[in-house]
C-alpha positions, 0 to 999 in steps of 0.5 A, a space after each residue: 818725706 821729712 826732708 821735703 816737708 821743711 819741718 812743717 807738719 802740715 806739709 808732712 801730712 799732705 805729703 804722707 796723704 798723697 803718698 798713701 793715696 797714690 800707692 793705694 790707687 796703683 797697687 791697691 792693698 798689695 804693698 807699701 809705698 814706693 819712692 816714685 809715690 813720694 816723688 809724685 806726692 812732692 810734685 803735687 804739693 810743689 804744684 800748689 806753690 807753683 800756682 801761688 807764687 808771683 813773679 816778685 816772690 819768685 825773684 825774692 826767693 831767687 835772691 835768697 837762694 843765690 845767697 842774698 841776706 834776709 830782709 824783712 819786707 812785704 815780699 818776704 813776709 808774704 813768702 813766710 805766710 805762704 810757707 815758701 820761706 821758712 823761719 827757724 828759731 834757735 840761738 840765731 834765727 835763720 831763714 831758708 827756702 822750703 825744700 819742696 819749693 827749691 826745684 821751682 827756682 832751679 827750673 827757672 834758673 836760666 831766666 833769673 840769671 839773665 835778669 839778675 
């Protein structure tokens, strides 16, 4: 779950909550969460990204995913605000696509390759 959250505490909490709720719904108090519970929780959180991304945002994420360089623009700022694009500080600042959002790009890869 830590890898999926991209270092965003809010996402880690949402994932953990969804994992626990699903495990309790399926197994009651009989056992710990299973990998399929984590996969389910990731899909739930991913669906919130799917519902909120515009075509323009998808295209910018694809450009970055394909190795494009970060450009400070209205679109990239909106992606950072909705946490689809994460900024990391350190000696050299860098940006990365939220790990939970990456599969959304992979689902549409053929579409982007045709238009790109």
